[in-house]
N, C-alpha and C positions, 0 to 999 in steps of 0.2 A: 504494500500500500504506500502511495506517495503521501506523506504527511503535510506537504505544502510548505516545507521549511527552506526551500532553495532560496538563498539570498537573505534569509532572516538574520538580524543583527542581535547576537546573543551574548550576554554576560553571565558566566558561571563563577560564583565566588568559591574560595577555598577548594580549588580544583587541580592541585598538583598531584593528587593521589586519591584513592578511595572512591566514594560515590560521586564526588564532584568531578573527578577525572573521567570516570565512566560516562557521566552525563554529558560533559563537554565533548568527549570523543564521539558519542552517538549523534549529537547535534552536527558535528563536523561531517560525519559520514552521510548525514541528510542534506549536505551541501549548504549549511548555514555558515556564516562568518562568526567566529567565536573569540571572545576574550576570556582568558583564564587568569586566576590570581592565586597568590600564596604569599606567606611571609618569607619563605625560603627561596631566594632568587635562583640558586643553582638547580634546586629540585623543580622549580617552575619552568625553567628553560628546557630541562630534559623532558618534562611533560609536553611542552609546546612542540618540541621536535618530534616526539612520538606521535602526537595527534596529526600534525601537519604531514609527517612522513607517510602515515597510513591513508589519510583522506585526500591529501593534495590540496586541501582548501586553505582559506585564509584563517590563520590562528595566531592570536596576539597574546602576549604575556605582560601582565601589570602586577608588580609587587605591591601587596597590601596586607595590612594587619586588621582583620575584621573586628577586633576588640577596640579599635581606635576610630571614633567617629570621623575625625579629619581624614583618616586613611580611606574610609568608605566613600567620602565625598570625592576624594581624588580618583578613586577607582572608577566610580560611575562616570565622572566627567571624562577621564582618559578613555574609557571604553567607548563612550558616545563619540568622542573625537576620532578615534581610530576606525570605528565602524561606520561613521556617518549617521549615527543615531542609535536608538535601542528599541528592539521589539520585544525582547524577552529578558527577564532577570531571574536567575536562579539563586535564591538566598540560602547560603550554606556556611557553616562554621564547624570547627572541630568540636567534639562533644566534651562535656564536663567529665572530670575523673570519676572513677567508681568509688564507692564507699557508703558508709551509713551515717546517720544524722550526727552523731557525736564525733565523727572523724573530721569534721570541717568547722573551722572558726568562721567568724563573720566576714573576714576578708575573702575566704574561699567562696562563700556564698555570693559576695559581690562580684568576684571574678566570673562566676558562672552566669550571673545575670548579664554582665557586660558582654561575655562571649556569645551567649545563646540568644538573649532577647534584645539587648541594646544594639547588637551588631545588625540584627534584622531590621530594626527600626531605622537605624542610621543609613543603611544601604537603600532601603525602599524610599526614604525621604529624599536621598540624593538622586535616585534614579527617576523619580516620578516626573519631573519636568521633561525629561527625554522621552519617557514612555508615552506621555500625553501627545507627543507628535506622531505616534505610530497608529496606523489603522487596525493593528492586530496585537495590541499590547497584552502581555501576560506576565504575571509574577508567580513564581513557585517557591514555597518554603519547604526545605527538607527538615523534617522533625524526627519522629520516632513512634513506634507503637506504644512507647511508654506514656504517651499523652492519653491513651485510653485504658491502658492496663499496666500499672506500675511494675517495673522490673526490679527484682531483688538486687540490693547493693548498688543501686543507681539513683540514690535519692536526689542528687542535684538535677539530673535529667528529668526525673519524675515530677519535680516541682516546677522547674523553670520552663521546660518545653511546652507545657499546656498554655503558658502565656503567649507563645508564638502562635498557637492555634487560635487563641482569642483575637490576636492581631490579624491573622489571616482571614478569619470569618468576618470580622468587622470591616476590613478593607474590601472584601468582596461585595459587601452591601454598599459601602460608600463610593467605591469606584465603578461599580457595575453600570450606573447610568452613563458613564463616560466610555463604556465599551472596554474597560480594562478588566481582564479576568484575573482572579487571585485564588490559587489552590495550594494545597499542601500534600506532600507525599510522605507516608509513614513507613520507613523501612523497618523490617524485623531483623532477624539474624542473617546478615549478608556478609560474604567472605571479603572482609577488608582488614586493614591493619588494626583498626579499633576493635574488631571482634577478636583478633588474635590476642590483643592486650587484655580484653575482658576475660577470655578463656584462661589466660595465664593467671589473672587475678583470682578467678574462681578456683582454679587448681590449687593455688597457694592457700586459700581460705579453707578448702575442703580436704586438703592433704591427698589430692588425686593428681592426675596428669592433665595437661591441656587436651590431649586426644580423648581422654575419658569425658571431659567436660563438653567437648564437641559432640561426642556420641549422645550424651544426655540431652544436649540442646536439640539435636536433630530428632531425637525420639519424641520430643514435645511438639514438634511441628507436624501438622497433618500430612504434608507432602514428604515427611521423613528425610529431609535434607536441608542443608544450609543454602541460601540463595546466592546467586552470582551478581557481581556489580552490573553486568550487562543486562540481566533481567530487570534490575532496578531501573537502569538508565532507559530501557525501552518504555517503561511506564511513565517515567518523568518527562521524557521528550514528547510522548503522545499528549500528556496533559497541557503542555505548552504550545502545541501545534494548532494550526487552523482546523485540523480534523476534529479537535475537541472544542470547537467554537461556542458551543452552548453549555459548556461545563464550567461552573465557577462556584466558589465556596465549598469545594469538596475536599475531604480529607481521605486520601486513597491509601489503604494499607498495601504494602508489597512485602508479605510476611509468610507466604506459604500456607496461610490459613490459621495462623497461631492465635489471632484475636477471636474469641469465642462469641462475643456479643452479636445479636442478630442485626443491630443497627449501628 
């Protein structure tokens, strides 16, 4: 299926690896022009080369720290300048560290809020003037299944990420009359560096091995396996595409069926 993304101008935040990288790669394979970002300039350039080498499309790299509001503004403006505007913005940032309530002091909570919530607010505020110039504008926030079903030992994510969902849904109502669609995608257990880190953390806490924790995690998923970044990216890119032009305010799980709720 042609998703209608040829020539689209796309910014994917925090995209030198993991879900952000997979999403940027899929956009590029759909012949969109893409800006990727990361705090690590060397890693970012390697990611840019990998995407451009595979797709042959226009891929640009802009160094940015998503926890810094000024950096988010520079990122949005630089992306719009390099691409000649913005049609799609994918809001992404690294996840808060694992742990329980008493593991974190107030500064750790503030860092989690800045990284997860304030980074989304800052980037969307910065990108909106550019998106308003597009006839097919779309915003996608990457959150987690933890917004619907708390994940053990991830209290920072369980508490802060639902605020991003509140932002996403509210913006879908506010911006809908302008034709700007706003959705969120909720990854479950997807094969990324963060999942490796979480499995190592669980293994240490449970006196098991990371492989055993992976087997336990897969056994709890109806499809009985951990997802791939490409499977996530396929869903993310669809939600941002003109093919999904009548979809807004949606929180789409990509989790192999792990969320049990009917709604």
